[in-house]
C-alpha positions, 0 to 999 in steps of 0.5 A, a space after each residue: 500516528 501510524 496505520 496500516 491496511 493489509 491487502 494481500 488477502 483481499 487480492 487473493 481472496 478465494 479461500 478454502 472454505 470458511 476459515 476462522 477469522 485471523 488476527 491483526 498483529 496487535 491482537 496477538 501482542 505484536 506492538 511495533 514502536 512506541 508512537 500511538 496509532 490512530 483509532 483504525 490503525 489504518 491509512 484512512 486515519 489520515 484525514 480525507 484519505 479513502 480506500 476501495 477494493 474490488 475482489 475478483 475470484 472465479 473458480 480456482 483460476 481467477 484470484 485477483 483484484 483492485 485496490 484504489 487509494 484516493 488522497 481526498 474526496 474531490 477532483 484529484 486532477 484539479 486538486 493535486 497533492 504533493 507526492 513522490 515515488 521511490 524505487 527500491 528495486 525496479 523490477 516492476 511496472 509502475 505507470 505514471 511514476 516519472 511525471 509524479 517525480 518530475 512535477 512532485 504532484 499526484 493527480 489521480 487515484 493510486 490503483 494497485 492490481 496484478 502485473 498484466 492488468 496495469 494497462 487496463 487499470 490505467 485506461 479505466 482510471 483515465 475514464 474516471 478522471 476524464 468523466 469528472 465534472 470540471 475535466 471536460 477540457 483535459 487532454 493529458 492526465 497521469 494515472 498512477 497504477 502499481 502491481 504485484 505478480 499474482 500469477 501463481 494463484 491467478 491465471 494472469 494471462 487472462 487479464 481478468 479485470 475490467 473497466 467496471 471493476 476498477 471504477 467500482 473500487 474507485 467509487 467505493 473508496 471510503 474515508 475514516 476518522 483521523 488521530 492527532 497525537 500532539 506529543 508527536 506534532 499532531 500529524 498522522 502517517 498511514 501505510 497501505 501495502 500490497 505484499 507479494 515478496 520473499 525473504 527470511 521472515 522476521 517478526 520483531 526481529 525474531 526469525 519465523 522458521 516455519 515452512 509455509 508458502 506455495 504447494 505447486 501443481 507444477 514445480 516453480 523456482 523458490 527464489 523469493 521473487 515477487 513485489 511489494 507496493 507501499 503507499 504512505 499517506 500523511 497530513 503533514 505539510 511536506 513537499 516532493 523532497 521531504 516526501 522522497 525522504 519519507 518514502 525512503 524510510 518505508 524501505 527500512 520498515 520493509 527490511 525489518 521484516 526480512 526482505 532482501 528485495 530480490 532480483 525479481 521483486 519490484 519494491 516501490 513506495 508511493 508517498 503523498 501529503 494531503 496538505 495542499 499548497 495555497 496561493 498567498 493571495 487571490 491575485 496570485 492564484 494562477 501563478 504561485 503555490 506556497 505552503 508552510 513545510 515541516 522543517 527538515 530538522 523535525 522530520 525524524 518523528 515522521 520517519 520513525 512513524 513511517 518505518 513502524 507503520 510499514 513494518 506493522 502493515 506487512 505483519 498484518 498482511 501476513 497474519 490476515 491472509 488466508 490459505 488460497 487455492 489458485 491457478 497453479 497450486 495452493 498458498 498456505 497462510 502463515 500458521 498463527 498458533 506456531 508464530 505465536 509460540 515462536 514469538 513467546 519463546 523469544 520474549 517478543 510478545 507476552 506469554 
């Protein structure tokens, strides 16, 4: 019912030579919650959802990229899906958020990239949207583009992404199988995170007291600032109000990992449902949207799945991330062996 896709290592992909493949959380015994996962344990377990990446790594100065999340394989402008955006801490640049919350709809891919690349990415999304068959008369479209600041590993001022890079990520987006555990209502929740935040790391409630992080070529403040974008997808029939409630729970999953949502951290949740409104009759096709919705008093299972999936997605982003040498220094990956030792000592995973 829940899923996660780590993207930190995809965005910061210039590694120090060949490294041993790193595990996901469940491969070392970290099991979050009791709700069953889908076959991929990924956001693409939600039927129709597609994810694509473009990694841009050139020498030691350029380490960035694009992640594109599509709610379905059709024309998102013509086949809008219910959506909501929640702001935990607004120190960030999330293009398109006001229209999503005003209309309660998503009409574009969700694209994640670096802070200073947002305008270029948004323009590329417009190129893609305007070029889709059926959109020849479109005069206004709302690209949704989020960011985290990769300026330590990446020469962010160069704004190295191009329209071709963004289009490559969107066009490469692929779907996966879906799980429907009937015990929980037959709905699926998936979470993808772009992580770049600080705090006191906890895994399964255990403080992970390991000194890791940036080795600076020049001194920089160690204030935990950064950002995280959490994308929550579900096939449960939810409207904007219910998706807002769902998105708020992702912040609880974030808090479990030790984040304090510090001053300089932009913490955002983008939630959407792949269940689309349908008119009650052909005669009302252009006038009315209607959809049977999950009742508020049975939302708790979806809340729990969102919290658990967000927490596990963040763990995966840390465990799968590799050591990277970049523009202003080196960021060391979380030491897996030391982490396992600490978790075993506290009984958080089997010995």
